[in-house]
C-alpha positions in Angstrom: -42.4 73.2 199.9 -43.7 71.6 196.6 -41.1 70.7 193.9 -40.7 70.1 190.5 -39.4 66.9 188.6 -36.0 67.8 189.5 -36.6 68.3 193.4 -36.5 72.1 193.2 -38.9 74.2 195.2 -41.6 75.7 193.2 -42.5 79.1 194.3 -46.3 79.8 195.4 -47.8 76.6 194.6 -49.7 75.1 197.7 -52.3 72.5 197.7 -54.6 72.6 200.8 -54.3 69.3 202.8 -51.3 68.3 200.6 -48.1 67.6 202.7 -45.6 69.4 200.8 -42.9 66.5 201.2 -45.3 64.2 199.4 -45.2 66.3 196.4 -41.2 66.2 195.9 -40.1 64.2 193.1 -37.2 62.1 193.9 -35.0 61.5 191.0 -33.4 58.5 192.7 -36.6 56.7 192.6 -37.6 57.4 188.9 -36.9 54.8 186.4 -37.4 57.4 183.5 -34.9 59.9 185.0 -32.3 57.1 185.9 -32.6 55.6 182.6 -31.7 58.8 180.9 -28.7 59.3 183.3 -27.5 55.6 182.5 -27.9 56.4 178.7 -25.7 59.5 179.2 -23.2 57.2 181.1 -23.0 54.4 178.5 -22.6 57.0 175.9 -19.7 58.8 177.8 -17.9 55.5 178.5 -18.0 54.4 174.9 -17.1 57.9 173.6 -14.0 57.7 176.1 -13.1 54.5 174.4 -14.1 55.3 170.7 -12.5 58.8 170.2 -9.3 57.4 169.2 -10.5 54.7 166.9 -12.3 56.9 164.6 -16.1 56.5 165.3 -18.6 58.0 167.6 -21.2 56.7 170.0 -23.9 57.7 167.6 -22.3 55.8 164.7 -22.1 52.6 166.6 -25.6 51.4 166.2 -25.5 51.8 162.4 -22.2 50.2 162.3 -23.6 47.3 164.2 -26.3 46.8 161.9 -24.1 47.1 158.7 -21.6 44.5 160.4 -24.5 42.2 160.7 -25.9 42.9 157.4 -24.1 45.0 155.0 -25.8 46.7 151.9 -29.1 48.1 153.6 -31.0 51.0 152.5 -31.5 54.1 154.6 -35.1 52.8 155.1 -34.0 49.7 156.2 -31.7 51.0 158.9 -34.4 53.5 160.1 -36.7 50.7 160.8 -34.0 48.5 162.6 -32.6 51.6 164.7 -35.7 53.4 165.5 -34.2 56.7 165.2 -35.5 59.9 163.5 -34.7 60.1 159.7 -32.9 63.6 160.0 -30.7 62.0 162.7 -29.9 59.0 160.6 -29.3 61.3 157.5 -26.8 63.4 159.3 -24.9 60.4 160.9 -24.7 58.4 157.5 -23.4 62.0 156.1 -20.4 61.9 158.6 -20.0 58.3 158.3 -19.6 58.8 154.1 -17.3 61.8 154.8 -15.1 59.7 157.2 -14.8 57.1 154.7 -16.5 54.4 157.0 -19.4 53.9 154.3 -20.2 54.2 150.7 -23.6 54.9 149.0 -24.6 53.5 145.7 -27.8 53.6 143.8 -30.3 51.2 144.4 -30.5 48.7 141.3 -34.4 49.0 141.1 -35.7 52.0 143.5 -34.3 55.3 142.0 -35.2 56.8 145.3 -32.9 54.6 147.5 -29.6 54.2 147.9 -27.5 50.9 149.1 -25.4 51.8 152.1 -22.2 49.6 152.3 -19.1 49.5 154.5 -15.8 50.4 153.2 -12.7 48.6 154.2 -12.3 51.2 157.0 -15.8 50.6 158.2 -15.0 46.8 158.5 -11.7 47.4 159.8 -13.2 49.3 163.0 -15.4 46.3 163.9 -13.1 44.5 166.0 -11.7 47.5 167.9 -15.4 48.9 168.1 -16.5 46.0 169.7 -13.7 45.7 172.2 -14.4 49.3 173.2 -18.0 48.6 173.7 -17.4 45.5 175.8 -14.9 47.7 177.8 -17.6 50.5 178.4 -20.0 47.8 179.7 -17.5 46.2 182.0 -16.5 49.6 183.6 -20.2 50.4 184.0 -20.9 47.0 185.5 -17.9 46.9 187.9 -19.0 45.5 191.0 -21.9 43.6 189.7 -22.0 39.8 189.9 -22.7 38.0 186.7 -26.1 37.2 187.4 -26.9 40.9 188.5 -25.6 42.1 185.2 -27.8 39.6 183.3 -30.6 40.3 185.3 -30.1 44.1 184.8 -29.6 43.6 181.1 -32.8 41.4 180.7 -35.1 44.2 182.8 -33.5 46.5 180.4 -34.8 44.6 177.2 -38.2 44.4 179.2 -38.4 48.1 179.6 -37.5 48.8 176.1 -40.1 46.3 174.8 -42.8 48.2 176.8 -41.6 51.3 175.6 -42.0 50.2 171.8 -45.7 49.1 172.7 -46.4 52.8 173.8 
């Protein structure tokens, strides 16, 4: 019987001459499906380790950018993180509420604000990076070093292709 993208039967859909088994979508062979599952797994792995540290996986990319270069505007963060404006605005509001960042008026652009790490935000760095390394290590358990490096290189290539779409 024909199947939808999640390998469940679709009732009433038959194409003459088409082998119903050929129409089945195999999730285990779909890079798109598997990438989504991997993203969820990495987020869960980091969530498990970050919960007691005072940050969430959604805040981690913002923290990484600010640890690399503190004092960015929201627009600069948007450009670097490739997330939706509303998503970033909500993330920054939570981070400000939790005392990780502070916002100050931009000296020349009245519409912009400078986002800087607080002492708490800076203190998170070592523990957050350790948590991310532990999350990676857990998910790459059983991989040989070259397999891990190759997998990461392939992931970078896929991400670059996605940016070109």
